[in-house]
N, C-alpha and C positions, 0 to 999 in steps of 0.2 A: 840579472838578479832581481828577485821580487822587491817591490817598493817597500822601504822601511819608513815608518812614521816616527819622527823624533819627538820625544817627550822629555820633561825635565829630569825625572828619576824613574826609569823603567823598572828598576828592581823593586822600589817601594810600591809602584803602581801594580806590579805583578803580585806583590804580597797581599795587598788589599783584596784583589780579585780571588786569590787562592784561599784566603781566610774565609771570605764570603762563600766561595764554592765548597770549601771543606765543611762548613757548618750546615749547608743545605744537604750535602751528600751524607754527612754524619747522621742527619735526622732521618734519612731513608730507613736506617736499620736501628736507630737508637732505642726505639720502643720494643724491638724484638725480645730483649731480655725481660721486658716488663709486661709482655702479652699475657702471661698467666696471672699476674697481679691485676691487670686491667679486666681480664675475664671475670675474676672474682669480685672486683669492686663494682662493676657495672652489670654483672650477670649476663654476659654474652658468650656465644660459642666461639670455637677456634676459627671457624669459617667466617664469622662476622668480624672478629677482632683483627683478622689479617687485612681487612680493608683499611686499617690505619697505615699499613705499609703499601698495599696495592693501590689504594686511593691516592696516596701521596704521589706515587710514581705515575699513575694514570693522568693526574692533572698536569704533571710536568710534561708527559708525553703529548698532551694536547696543546700546551702553551709553547713549547720549544719550537715547533715548526714555524709558528708565526713570528719568531724572533728575527728571522731574516728580513721581515718587513720592519720590525721595530728598529733594528740597527740602521736601516736606510731612511727612517722617518724622524728619529729623535736623536738628540745629542747623547753621546756615550755616557757622559757623567750623569745626566738626568736618569738614564735607564739604570745605571748602577745604584743610584740613590733610591730609586723606586723599588728595585729588587730587594735591597737591604731593609727598607721600611716595611714592605709587605711581609717579609720574613719575620721581622721583629713583632709586628702585630699578630701574626700567626702563632708564634711561640707564647706570646702573652695570653692569648685565648686558650691555648693548650694548658698553660700553667694554672689558669683559673677554672678549668673545666670541672663541672660537677656532674656531668653525665656523658654518655658515649657520643651522642650527637654533637655536643659542644666540642668535645675533643676532636672529632672528625672534621668539624668546620675549621678549627684552628689549624689542623694539618693541611687542609685544602688551601687556606690563605698562605701559609708558609710555602707550600709547593708552588704557588703562583710566583712568589718572590724568587725562589730558587730557579724556576723555569725561565725567568728573565735573566738571571745572573750567569748561569752556566754557559750559554752560547756566547755571551759577551766575553767571558773569560778566555775561551778558546780563540775567538776572532782577534781580540786585542793582543794577545800574546803572539799570534802569528804576524801582527802588524808592527809591534814596537821592538821586536828583536830581529837581528839579521839572521839569515838562513843558517850560517855556520854556528850560531849559538842556540838554535832551536832545539837540538837534541837534548842539551842539558836542561833548558827551561821546560820543555815539554816532559822531561823526566820527572821534574818536580811536580808539574801539573798532573802527570800520570799517578804520582804518589797521592795527590789530593783526591783524584777520582777513585782510586782503589782503597786508600786508607780511610777515607770518610765512611763508606759503608762498612768496611772491615772493623774499624775501631768502635763503631756504634755500640755493639753488644758489650764489648769490654768496658768501655768508659761508663756506659749506663748501668752495667752490673755493679760497679763500685758505688755509683750515685744512689742506686736503689737500696743497696745494703746499708748505706749511711743514713738515708732518709726515706723518701718516697719517690715514685716515678714523676711526680709533679716537678721535682727539682731538676730533672733533665731539661725542662722548658725554662725554668728560672735561670739556670746557668747559661743556656743558649741565648736568652734575652740579653744577659750581660755582655756576652761576646758580640752580639749584633750591635749593641750600642758602641762598643769599642771600635768595631770595623766601620761603623757609620761615621764616627768622628774622623777616622783616618781617611775615609773616602771624600769627605768634604774638602780636605786640604791637599790631598795627594793624587787625585784622579784628574784627567784631562779629557777633552773631546778628541777622538781620533776617528778616522774613517770618513767617507763621503756621504753626505745626506742628499740622496737623489730623489726621495719622495716618489717612488713608483706607485702606480695605481694599485690600490688594495683590492684584492679579489675576495669579497665576502664569501662567495660560494666555496672557494678553496679552503678557507678557514673552517667553514661549516662541515665540509666533506672530511677534512683531516680529523676534526673533533669526533664526528660520527665513527670514523674508521677506528681510532684508537679506543674510544669509549666502548664501542661494540665488541671489538676483539678481546680487550682486557676483561670486560664484564663477563663475556662468555667463558673465558678461561677460569676466572675466579669462581663463577657459579658452578663449575664442574666439581668443586669441592663438596657440594651438597646435592647436586643433581646430575643425572646422566645426560649424554649428548642428545638423546631423544627428547628431553624435556624442552619445552618452548622457551624457557628463560635462558637456555644455552644456545640452541641452534638458531633462534631468530636474531639475537644481537650479533651472532657470529656471521650470519649471512649479510646482515646490514653492514657489518664492518668490511667484509670482503668486497661487496658491491661498491661501497663508498670509496674504498682504496683504489679499485679499478678505475672509477670515474675520475678520482683525484689525479691519478697518474696521467691519464689521457689529457685531462684539462691542463696540466702543467706544461705540456708540450705545445698546446694550441694557443694559449694566451700570451700577450706581449710582456706582461710583468708577472711571472709565476711566483707563487708563494715560496716554493722551493725550486731552485733551478736544477732539475734532475739531469742536466747535462753532466753533472759530477759523476754520474754512473757510466759515462762514456770512457772514463779512465779506468782500465782494468785493475791497476794496483790500488786505486781508491776503493773499488768494490771489494777486493779481497781483504784489504786492511779494515774496512768498515765491518765486514762479516766476522773477522777475527775479534774485533772489539765487542761486537754484539754477543758472540758466544762466550767470551770471557765474563761479560757482565751477567749473562744468564747463570754462569757457574758461581760467581761471587754472591749474587743475591739469593740463589737457591741454598747455597751452603750457609749464608748468613742468617737465614730464618730457621734452617733445620737444626744446626748444632746447638743453639741456645735451648730449643725445645727438648732436644735429646739430653743435654747435660743436666738440665733442671728436672725434666719429667721422668727420664729413665734411670739416669745415674744419681739423681737426687742431690745434686750439688746446689749450694746457695747461689744467688745471683753474682756475688762478688767472686766466688771461687770459679764459677763458670766463665766469668769474664777474664779472670787471670789465666785460665787454661788456654784461652784463645790469644792471649797477649804475645807469646813468642812468635807466632806466625805473623802477627801484625808488625812486630818489631823488625822482623826480617824484611818485610815490605818497606818499612820506613828507611832502612839502611840501603837496600838494593836499588830502589827506584831512581834516586839521583845518580848513582853509579852507572846503572844501565843506560840512563839518559846520556851521559858523557860518552860511553862506549858506542852508543848507537851512531854518533857522528862519524865514527871510524869504521864500524863493521856493518851497519845497515840492519834491516829488520828480519831478514830471512832466517838466519841461524838462531836468533833469539826466539823467534816464533816456534821453530821446530823443537828446540830443547825445552822451551817453556811449556808447550802443550804436552810434551812427553812427561814432564814432571807432574803436571796436573793430572794426566792419565794415571800415573803411578799412585798418586795420592787418592784419587777417586776409587781405584781398585782396592787400595788398603781400607778405605772406609766401607766399601761394599762387602768385603770379605770378613771384616773384624767387628763391625758394630753389633752389639748385643746389650743385654741388661747387665753384663758383667765385664765389659771391655776394660782392660787396664788403661788408665788415663794417659800413660806415656805413649801409647799407640796413637791416641787421638792427637796429642801434642805434636808428635813427629809427622804424622800425616798432614796436619794443618800447616806445619812449617814448609813441607815439601810443596804443598798446594800453593802457598803464597810466594814461594820462590818462583814457581812457574808463572803465576799471574804477573809478578813484577817484570818478568822477561818478555811477556806478550803485550801487555796493555799499552805502554807508551810507545814502543817501537812500531807497533801496528798502526796506531792512530797518527803518529807523526809522519810515518812513511806514506800513509794514505793522503794526508793533507798536503804534503810536499809535492804531490803529483799535480796539484791543481794550479791553474793560473791565478794571479792575484785577485781578479774580479770575482772568482768563485769561492774565495776563502769563507765568506759569511755563510754561503749556502752549504759548503762542505762541512763547516763546523756545526751548523744547525742540523744538518742531516745526521752526522755522527752522534751529536748530543741527543737527538730524537731517538736514534737506534739504542743508545745507552738507556734511555728512560723506558722505551718499549721492552728492551731486554730485561731491565730490572723488574718491570711490572709483570711481564710474562714469566720470568724466572720464579718470582715469588708465588704467582698464581698457580703455575704448573706444579711447582714443588709441593705446595699445600694440597693441591688436588690429588697428586699421586700419593702423597703421605696419608691423606685422609682415606682414600680408596683402599690402599694397602692395609691400613689398620682395620677397616671395616671387614674386609675379606678375611684377614687373619683371625680376628676375634670370632667370626662366625664359624670358621673351620676348627678353631681351638678355643671354645668358650670358657674353659677352666684356667686358661693362661692368665697370669697377672698383668696389670695395666702397664708396668714397666717393659715387659717383653713385647706387648702389642705395639707400644710406641717405638721401641727399638726396631721392630720389623718394618714399621712404616718409614722410618728414616733410612734404614738400610736399603730398602727397595727403591727409594727415591734416588739414592746414589748411583743406581744403574743408569738412570736418565742422565745424570751428570757425567758418568763415564762415557756414554755415547756422544755427548757434546764434545768432550776432549778429543775423541777420535776424529770427529769432523774438523776440529781445529787443527789437528796434525796434518790432515789432508790439505786444508787451505794453506797452511804455512809452507808446504812443499811447493806451492804455486807462486810464492812471492819472488819477485825479481827486483833487483835494485836498478831502477830506471833513472834517467837524468831528470833532475828537477825542472819543472816548468818555470820559465822566466816571466 
């Protein structure tokens, strides 16, 4: 059995980490409902304002891989405190922002804090709970990972309707203060500090990789692939990634121990998580734009329309976590992706400027039932395949993929959405703005449908293997 680390109160410890993780993930999409307001306040375009989401995810994707070093160099408690304090500073800058650049800087600082917290959350939970309880615990963690981004638009819609988008940051600041006080008294140091040699070149290569790829994808919202601002960073990203992978196998103390990919079920589970996050973040940025821009609902009504789907996720995630310990990941993955496919088809076939709202609510509920069935089982099954000494690298790898998936999902969705709208408005210049926006969203759901098909194929390959000891 994998080694378990004893702490005074593992449940409270887990609660601190999950609140911190939830706040960071909530912030990924919390501004989605406010993007139109921010565009008006700061006079920026949709392609520019989406950097508040993409930039946040990009910074996290750059910092998370280095977390495997951080966990081996610094005390767990110190890292948790650092992550929470950075997050608090970031939301304070956002709350006080008087221009777009200041707001973006605040988002970047908060993303640094979240990028430190998330991998620690996964690693610590794998260490402080025995393997027979991991399903239930990781079910709750899966809820945090999916509910954070999913609830962002709903909660922020209520906040915006009551006041302004600035209060999203003020309320977050209050929550971070509470979790900081809890962390001071309830967290302990776990894990081994081995202080491996830090490979600066690996950190630089990973940063260039993720910055290049995500910048290229995001730039495609305003420029074609033939434009130098798209293809040049894309090439830089691909070349850096290739060098990074080769280097990890050659150095004695790799930044990410890519031997985790020698475990087939880890690879499949990580890929399923990646696809699920692509779907969550793509949908998370599309539906608020559609509900407010095409169907003309207010922020609070748009948020409440998405609430039933989020509520289903809140209820199902812990239940599926408990059932996972009995049934494993295979059947959950197959059924979950099938449900996501059905929901994506419903969105693709029905979205227009006149879609009945009950159709959107039902499709969103089905979508999140599927997500609840895929996310936690896939991640837990993947990590359970790894030996104890690879937990930190495995969790850092999956968390990195989650951030890349989030960044890519947001960037690709906005790119497809913007391109489809431009093409449709040129073909039908007399059509109203609501119809053009609806077409952009509808066309983007074809991409999400294709992702769910890939997910179904992957889930068919899942096997319940014996856990590594």
